[in-house]
C-alpha positions, 0 to 999 in steps of 0.5 A: 753798350761798350761793355756788351761790345767787348763781351761779344768780341771775346773768343777762345781757341780750344784744342783737345789734344787727346782728341786724335787718339780718342777718335782713332780708338773709337774707330778701332772699337767700331771696327772690332764690334763690326759697327758702321763698317761698309766694306769687307777686304777679302784675301785668301779666304780671310775677311776683314771688315773696315770703313772706307773713309778710314782706308782712304784717309791712310792709303793712296791706293784706297783713296784712288779706289773709292774717290775716283769712281772705280768699280770696287767703290760700289762693292761691299766686298773687295778681293785683294790678290797682291798681299798675304792675309797676315800682311793685310791684317797688320796693315789694317791694324796699323791704319786703325791703331798707328802701331805695327810690330815688324819682325824678321819673318814679316818685314818683307811681306809687310814692305811689299804690302805697304808699297802696294797700298802706298802706306808710307809710314809702314813702308819707311819703317820696314825699309829701316828695319830691313836695312838695319838687319841685313845679313850675308844671306839676304843682302842680295835679295834686298838689293833686288827687292829695293830695285823692284819696289823702287825703294832706292834707300833699301837698294843702296843700303843693301848694296853697300852691305854687299860691297863691304862684306863681299868676301863672305857674301860671295861664299853663300848659296844665295850668291850663286843664285844672284843675277848677272846684273847684281854681280856686275853692280858689285864687281864694277864698283870702286868701293868693293872691299875685297882683293882682286883674288877674291873677286876673280874667285867669286866670278869663276864660282858664279860662272861654274855654278851654271856653266852652260848658261853663264859661260857666255858671260865670262868676258863681260865679267872678267872685264870688271876684274882689276887684274893689274892689282892682283898679286903677281904670283897669283895672276901668273899661276892661277889666272894666266894658266886657265885655258878657258880664260886665255881663249875667251879673254885674250885682250884682257889677259894681255893687258893684265900681263903687261900691267903686272910687268910694267905698271901704269903704262896702260890706262883702262877701267881695270887700272883704276884702284879700288879703295880696298887696294890701299892705293889711290890715284893722285895728280901731280902738277909741275909748272912754273910760278911767276915771281914778282919784279921785286924777287931776286933770282929765277922763276921758281918751280911748283910741284903739287899733288891732289887726289881730289876729283873736285879740288879746292885750293886747300886740297893740294899739297906741296910734294917736293922741290927740284934737286940742287943743280936742276935748272929747267927752262921757264919758257917751256913745260918740264919733260916728265914721265912716270916709271912704274906706279909712282916714280917720277922721271924728269930731265934737264939738258943732259941730266936725268933725275928720278923722284921716288914719291913714296921715299920722298927722295931724288936720285940722279941717273945716267946722263943722256948722250945728247944735251936736249931742251924742249924734248918729251919723255915717254915710257913703254915696256919699262923703258924711257924714251927721250924724244926730239927737242933742240940742242944748245943752239936751238937746232931741232933734233930728230934723235931719240934716246932710250933709258934702261933702268936696270943698266942705268944707261941711255942708248940710241933709239930710232930717230923721228922722220922730222926734227921735233920739239915742244910736241905731245907724246902718248902711249897707247897699246904697244906704241908711242905716238908723237903729235904736233910741236915745232920743226922750224914752224908749227907742224900738225904731223903725227907719228907712231912707233912700236919697239922692234920697228925700224922706223916711225909710221906716219899717222893722220895729221892733227886737225890743226896746229898749236903752240903748246900741245899736250895729250893723254890716253883713256879707254883706247883713245888719245885726247889732245889739247892745245889745238884751236882751243879744243880737245880732240880725240884720236882713235888709231887704225891701220889706215892712219886713224880718225880725229874727232872734236870733243869739246871747245873752250880749252885754255892755251898751255894747259896741263892734262891727265886722266883721273878716276876714269875721266880727263882732267885739264889744269890751268892754262892761259886765259887770253881773254882777260889780258891787255890786247897790247901786251901778250905778257898780261895773259892771266894764268888760270887756276881752273880745273876742268873735267871732261866726261868721255861718256857724255863728252861734256866739259865742266868746271870742278875745282881750282889749283892752289897756285897760279902755275904756267907751262904745266906738265901733269902726270897721274901716279898711284900712292898709298892711302 
């Protein structure tokens, strides 16, 4: 009895591996002999007998047709209009054989058919084949196909090819027939591998191919040409002399001319370098490091730099040390400004120093006429403005000095209406803006000055006061941090301008600058973590935050390498 029970429980799982292939072969033989077929696909006079269940098993399109009660499910003949006879035959052959030969001649039609019938393996194989065989002549077409057929992989790879080979692609007849949307996708990209001379020539060629229809698009397209990175001689001889561009793009030409003569004084989408320029933006953070009680000597200065938009502690490099004789005041941020693309100017009491980043070299400039503390520096039309501050006795100053690099000389400028120190400064368009700071106590007043003016003009007061305020400029707006733990945006107007709150949650005494078209906030004091009885216990944050001006959203994107306080931030251009 026990032996019988054991025999009855015995089992064996058998799998005939060739079965699937044999089944497929059998179905193909039945189709070839027109046996048991129950539907005929008709396309442009060609008839292809098939089995409904086989089509439904391999195609979501046919599954929906035959399983959801559509009219065609009851018809013996189904007419297909969406694909060519050749593509349909290849797809049906694939369904029965799992094989298809893709060529340059049939790849696109086959992709369209596979996309329509939702036969994913053939779809993916066609995308891969086309992507691996792109050329100057068809990459723009494949960008369009990828978009129309919702094939993001194909669109991305075709666009990447066009970006990389733009110089040659822009010379093809197909480029002249491209859409404005396609052209914008290419010339707006930081990854475009072409000089700005090539970009400008391509845009003009595209416009001139159909002037009557495309001339109206000139300004929109010229806004995407980065004239600040164009060869200076080419710009003045070939672009600025073009009367049509001067008339339709006056503001762009004004910006381009100024950037050619005074680099980095304007912040706009056109002043961001493409990879092909050989330059990249980098943020330099200058601040003080707390020394522990066992360290002898003054607090030390930290000057670090990163090009990373999402920096980690390892993303930062030490740039340099302060030159011998430069003391600074660890109770306040450094007065600092950028001359040109990468020369960093700092001042200390009556001394002014220039650090040339590309040469890794410090040089001492002519002394200022007055000894200044807690002032601010700003650059406009190639000249450096030392604004306000205090004297040695801590008396607030309203005076302004202007440095001319060519003459290595400081001269007296137009004084502020009020004495001011620890204020924020920003350059927008052709004016310097001074905001907040202290007179004797905190002030919310704001002033504007343009070269040639005889006095500073009052603007609308800030929304509040702050102990440490800092400002930066992006896309025609001034962004201010340090007031009510928030970032405010100021848009100038002849009536005094308008302030609006952007985001809250900003730490006190942070640094702020612009990188890659967004506002970045570095460090600051986290007053929520310290001892309530001891203000000195406030923690210096290493957080790096990013404000996206389009979405007005604030996000944490990284960290600094060191605990730094009283931060000054600037953005420079450096060689890749």
